[in-house]
C-alpha positions in Angstrom: -11.0 -1.0 -13.1 -9.9 -2.2 -16.5 -12.0 -4.8 -18.3 -9.1 -5.2 -20.8 -10.6 -3.1 -23.5 -9.9 0.2 -25.1 -10.7 3.0 -22.6 -13.5 4.3 -24.8 -15.3 1.0 -24.8 -15.3 0.0 -21.1 -18.7 -0.3 -19.4 -19.5 2.1 -16.5 -19.8 0.9 -12.9 -21.6 2.6 -10.2 -19.8 3.7 -7.0 -20.5 1.5 -4.0 -21.2 -1.5 -6.2 -18.3 -2.9 -4.3 -19.1 -5.4 -1.7 -22.8 -6.1 -2.5 -24.5 -8.5 -2.6 -21.7 -10.7 -1.2 -19.7 -10.6 2.0 -16.0 -9.6 1.9 -14.9 -13.2 2.5 -16.8 -14.3 -0.6 -15.4 -11.4 -2.8 -11.9 -12.3 -1.7 -12.3 -15.7 -3.2 -14.7 -15.2 -6.2 -14.7 -11.5 -7.0 -14.0 -10.5 -10.6 -13.6 -14.0 -11.9 -13.6 -14.5 -15.6 -13.9 -18.1 -16.9 -12.7 -19.3 -20.3 -14.6 -21.8 -22.4 -12.9 -24.6 -20.5 -14.7 -23.7 -17.2 -11.5 -23.8 -15.1 -11.9 -23.7 -11.2 -8.8 -21.6 -10.6 -8.4 -18.2 -12.4 -6.8 -18.7 -15.8 -3.3 -17.3 -16.4 -3.3 -15.5 -19.8 0.4 -15.4 -20.5 0.1 -13.4 -23.8 1.5 -10.1 -24.9 -1.0 -9.6 -27.7 -4.3 -10.7 -29.0 -5.6 -12.0 -32.4 -8.3 -10.1 -34.4 -10.7 -12.0 -36.6 -10.4 -9.4 -39.4 -8.4 -6.2 -40.1 -11.7 -4.3 -39.7 -12.0 -5.6 -36.1 -8.5 -4.4 -35.2 -9.3 -1.0 -36.5 -12.6 -0.9 -34.6 -10.9 -2.0 -31.4 -8.3 0.7 -31.6 -11.1 3.2 -32.3 -12.9 2.0 -29.2 -15.9 0.7 -31.2 -15.3 -3.0 -30.5 -15.0 -4.4 -27.1 -11.9 -6.6 -26.6 -8.3 -6.8 -25.7 -5.6 -5.0 -27.6 -2.2 -5.5 -25.8 -1.3 -6.7 -22.4 0.5 -3.5 -21.6 -2.9 -1.9 -21.9 -5.0 -4.7 -20.2 -5.0 -8.4 -19.8 -7.8 -10.8 -18.6 -5.8 -12.1 -15.6 -4.8 -8.6 -14.6 -8.4 -7.5 -15.1 -9.6 -10.1 -12.6 -7.2 -8.8 -10.0 -8.3 -5.2 -10.6 -12.0 -6.1 -10.3 -11.4 -8.1 -7.2 -9.5 -5.2 -5.6 -12.4 -2.8 -6.5 -14.8 -5.1 -4.7 -12.6 -5.2 -1.6 -11.9 -1.5 -1.5 -15.4 -0.4 -2.5 -13.8 1.6 -5.4 -15.2 2.4 -8.8 -12.1 1.5 -10.7 -8.5 0.3 -10.4 -5.3 -0.2 -12.4 -2.7 -2.7 -11.5 1.0 -1.9 -11.8 4.4 -3.6 -11.8 5.3 -2.6 -8.2 4.0 -0.5 -5.3 6.3 2.4 -6.3 4.9 2.3 -9.8 1.5 2.7 -8.2 2.5 5.7 -6.1 4.5 7.5 -8.8 1.7 6.8 -11.3 -1.0 8.1 -9.1 0.9 11.3 -8.4 2.2 12.0 -11.9 -1.1 11.2 -13.5 -2.8 13.7 -11.2 -0.3 16.5 -11.2 1.2 18.8 -13.9 3.9 21.4 -14.1 2.9 24.4 -12.0 0.9 22.3 -9.5 1.6 22.1 -5.8 1.7 19.0 -3.7 1.4 18.8 0.1 2.8 15.7 1.7 3.4 14.3 5.1 7.1 14.1 5.9 6.7 10.6 7.4 7.0 8.7 4.1 8.8 5.6 2.9 12.2 6.6 1.5 11.3 6.1 -2.2 8.0 8.0 -1.7 10.1 10.9 -0.3 12.2 10.7 -3.4 9.1 11.1 -5.6 8.0 14.2 -3.6 11.3 15.9 -2.9 13.4 15.0 -6.0 11.4 13.7 -8.9 8.3 15.8 -8.9 10.2 19.2 -8.8 12.1 18.1 -11.9 8.8 18.2 -13.8 7.8 21.6 -12.4 5.6 20.2 -9.5 6.2 22.1 -6.3 6.0 20.2 -3.0 5.8 21.0 0.7 6.5 18.5 3.4 4.7 18.9 6.7 4.0 17.0 9.9 1.0 14.9 8.9 -0.3 14.6 12.4 -0.8 18.4 12.6 -4.1 19.5 10.9 -3.0 23.2 11.1 0.1 22.3 9.1 -2.0 20.9 6.3 -4.2 24.1 6.3 -1.2 26.4 6.4 0.7 24.6 3.6 -2.2 25.1 1.0 -1.3 27.4 -1.9 -3.6 28.6 -4.7 -2.0 25.9 -7.0 -2.3 23.0 -4.5 -3.8 20.1 -6.3 -3.1 17.1 -4.1 -2.4 15.9 -0.5 -0.3 12.7 -0.1 0.4 10.6 3.0 0.7 7.2 4.6 -1.3 6.1 7.6 0.1 4.3 9.6 3.5 5.6 8.5 6.6 3.6 7.8 8.3 2.9 10.2 7.1 5.0 13.2 3.4 4.1 12.9 2.2 7.6 13.1 -1.4 8.2 12.0 -3.0 10.8 9.8 -6.6 11.7 10.4 -7.9 10.7 7.0 -11.3 12.3 7.3 -10.1 15.6 8.7 -7.2 15.9 6.1 -9.6 15.0 3.3 -12.0 17.7 4.4 -9.2 20.3 4.3 -8.1 19.1 0.9 -11.6 19.2 -0.6 -12.3 22.7 0.9 -9.3 23.8 -1.2 -10.0 21.9 -4.4 -7.3 19.3 -3.9 -7.4 15.5 -4.2 -6.2 13.1 -1.5 -3.8 10.3 -2.3 -3.1 7.8 0.5 -0.7 4.9 0.7 -2.7 2.4 2.7 -0.2 -0.5 2.6 0.3 -0.9 6.4 -3.4 -1.0 7.1 -4.4 -3.1 4.1 -7.9 -2.7 2.7 -9.2 -4.9 5.5 -8.2 -2.8 8.5 -8.8 0.7 7.1 -11.1 2.1 4.4 -9.7 5.4 3.2 -12.4 6.0 0.5 -15.1 5.9 3.1 -13.2 8.6 5.1 -12.9 11.0 2.2 -9.8 10.0 0.4 -9.9 10.1 -3.4 -7.1 7.8 -4.5 -5.7 4.7 -2.7 -2.4 3.1 -3.6 -1.0 -0.3 -2.5 2.2 -2.2 -2.8 0.6 -5.6 -3.6 4.0 -7.1 -3.0 3.2 -6.8 0.7 0.2 -8.4 2.3 -1.8 -9.0 -0.9 0.8 -11.5 -2.1 1.9 -12.0 1.5 4.4 -14.7 0.8 7.4 -12.8 -0.7 6.9 -14.1 -4.2 6.0 -11.3 -6.6 6.1 -7.6 -7.1 3.0 -5.6 -7.8 1.0 -2.5 -7.1 -2.5 -1.2 -7.6 -4.2 2.3 -7.6 -7.9 2.6 -6.8 -10.3 5.6 -7.1 -13.2 7.0 -9.1 -13.6 6.0 -12.7 -12.9 9.5 -14.1 -9.4 9.6 -12.6 -8.5 5.9 -13.2 -9.7 5.8 -16.8 -9.2 9.4 -18.0 -5.9 10.1 -16.3 -4.1 7.1 -14.9 -5.0 4.7 -17.7 -3.3 6.8 -20.4 -0.3 7.5 -18.2 0.3 3.7 -17.5 -0.6 2.7 -21.1 2.1 4.9 -22.6 4.8 4.7 -19.9 4.4 0.9 -19.5 4.6 -0.2 -15.8 2.1 -2.9 -16.3 1.6 -5.8 -13.9 2.5 -9.1 -15.5 -0.3 -11.7 -15.9 1.7 -14.2 -13.9 2.1 -11.8 -11.0 -1.6 -10.9 -11.2 -2.4 -14.6 -11.0 -0.3 -14.9 -7.8 -2.0 -11.8 -6.3 -5.4 -13.3 -7.0 -4.4 -16.4 -5.1 -3.0 -14.3 -2.3 -6.3 -12.4 -2.0 -8.1 -15.7 -1.2 -6.4 -15.9 2.2 -5.8 -12.2 2.8 -8.3 -11.9 5.6 -7.2 -15.0 7.4 -3.5 -13.9 7.2 -4.0 -10.3 8.2 -6.3 -11.0 11.1 -3.9 -13.7 12.5 -0.8 -11.6 12.1 -2.5 -8.5 13.6 -3.6 -10.5 16.6 -0.1 -11.8 17.0 1.4 -8.3 16.5 -0.8 -6.9 19.3 0.4 -9.7 21.7 4.0 -9.1 20.7 3.6 -5.4 21.3 2.4 -6.1 24.8 5.3 -8.5 25.4 7.8 -5.9 24.2 6.2 -3.3 26.4 6.8 -5.3 29.5 10.4 -6.3 28.6 13.3 -4.7 30.3 15.4 -4.7 27.2 13.0 -2.4 25.2 13.0 1.3 25.7 9.9 2.1 23.6 7.1 0.2 21.8 5.0 1.7 19.0 1.7 0.0 18.1 -1.4 1.9 17.2 -3.8 -0.1 19.3 -1.8 0.2 22.5 -3.2 2.9 24.9 0.3 4.4 25.2 0.3 5.3 21.5 -0.1 9.1 21.3 -2.9 8.6 18.6 -4.6 5.7 20.2 -8.0 7.3 20.0 -7.7 8.1 16.3 -6.5 4.5 15.7 -9.6 3.2 17.4 -11.7 5.5 15.2 -10.3 4.8 11.8 -8.7 1.4 12.0 -10.4 -2.0 12.9 -7.0 -3.4 14.2 -3.5 -2.2 14.8 -2.0 -3.9 11.8 0.7 -6.5 11.4 3.5 -4.0 12.1 5.2 -3.3 15.4 8.1 -0.9 15.9 10.3 -0.7 18.9 13.4 1.0 20.2 16.3 -0.6 22.1 18.6 1.2 24.5 22.2 1.6 23.4 23.5 2.2 19.9 23.4 0.9 16.3 25.7 -1.9 17.2 23.2 -3.1 19.9 20.4 -3.1 17.3 22.6 -5.1 14.9 23.6 -7.5 17.6 20.0 -8.2 18.5 19.0 -8.8 14.8 21.9 -11.1 14.3 20.9 -13.3 17.3 17.3 -13.9 16.0 16.6 -17.5 14.8 13.0 -17.4 13.6 12.6 -13.8 12.7 14.6 -13.0 9.5 16.4 -9.8 8.6 14.7 -8.2 5.5 13.5 -4.9 4.2 10.3 -6.5 3.0 7.1 -6.6 5.1 3.6 -8.1 5.1 4.9 -11.6 4.7 3.7 -14.9 6.2 7.2 -15.0 7.7 8.2 -12.5 10.5 10.7 -10.0 9.3 12.8 -7.4 11.1 14.2 -4.2 9.5 16.6 -1.5 10.7 15.1 1.5 8.9 18.0 3.9 9.5 20.4 1.8 7.4 17.9 0.3 4.9 14.5 1.7 3.9 15.1 5.2 5.2 18.9 5.4 4.7 18.7 7.8 1.7 16.7 10.6 3.4 19.7 11.5 5.7 20.3 11.7 9.4 18.5 15.1 9.9 15.3 13.9 8.3 15.5 10.6 10.2 15.8 12.6 13.5 12.7 14.7 12.6 10.8 11.5 12.1 12.0 9.7 15.2 14.0 7.1 13.3 16.9 6.5 15.6 19.8 4.1 15.2 18.1 1.7 17.6 14.6 1.7 16.1 13.5 -1.6 14.6 10.5 -2.4 12.5 8.9 -5.9 13.0 6.6 -7.3 10.4 4.7 -10.1 12.1 4.0 -13.2 10.3 2.0 -16.4 10.9 4.3 -18.2 13.3 3.3 -19.2 16.8 3.1 -16.3 19.3 5.1 -18.1 22.0 7.8 -19.1 19.6 8.2 -15.5 18.3 8.3 -14.1 21.9 10.8 -16.7 22.9 13.0 -15.8 19.9 12.9 -12.1 20.6 13.7 -12.8 24.3 16.7 -15.0 23.6 18.0 -12.5 21.1 17.8 -9.7 23.6 19.5 -11.8 26.3 22.3 -13.0 24.0 22.8 -9.4 22.7 23.0 -8.5 26.4 20.2 -6.0 26.1 18.0 -5.6 29.2 
């Protein structure tokens, strides 16, 4: 968590300070608020790149870490600080740093943690850009990587090398909604002196608490549910204060992927309704999954809280809900999947997710296009697999829209 000050001058915070003494709903609205001398109701938007010093001696002291205060908005900003503090309260983390995008959060977390000569073990079921970081970018800097089936605990154990420093995975995964046993994988990592980095974007901090299950570092694309209305890009990394302030802060400070104050202000407003939106969309997603499961035009439905999900018991253990995402497969070919999407009226075609509007994605030709046909086949991403991000529309309207699109596309 940044308080906007030089890293040497920021006050310490105890782990677990998080959600006490207030309830989650209260923290989502009030957490981390900083009011100016004007006593504004809404969080203030500090659209400034730099800050004024009273005297030259104060500027020197601030850069030396002897004076508390802001230096430059690439380092820290009051509006961004409020977002970081609020995220810490929600996640129960010691510290956080906000970034310009979700991928800035993921790449920053991994590159701040790893050095040339280190080894990274990652689940193969990753978002396309995350696979690029693991397979293409990290090796360019001398970081070795091994991709494994994240569902297989023995695969994690067998992939460990003497220089293994980190495990990385998503759970649920994009787009096939596979799960990784966070506690078990974290135990394996810690037994071997490695840190666990998890992309928790599908579950959100409301439906799954990775830090409570042993993970060390959590990354989010705040672009998704945290904004939740398709307006702004953003990301955030949370973990213990030593990593965030000693490693990640310096990496972000000098490389520059800072969240803008305006985007932080939007994210703060998004957090106020996060619980309401995620709970509603998850409830609707579960109902749509059941509707799809009974439809003759659907060959397979994937939703963690359905008993037919192969990891249903794990989902019930580490998630409080099945999330806002449903994936399903159609019979036929890519042209059938395209025809279905093109007949939808309410659900929009987009590669984004976590929005208040329902969105459908064809991963094989969009989000996972770059990983190639072989890798997609290994992950179960067929030409007829679709990912549905469920929004806030009426359940019956969404089901009717899906049904009419299937009928007009002559599927089922």
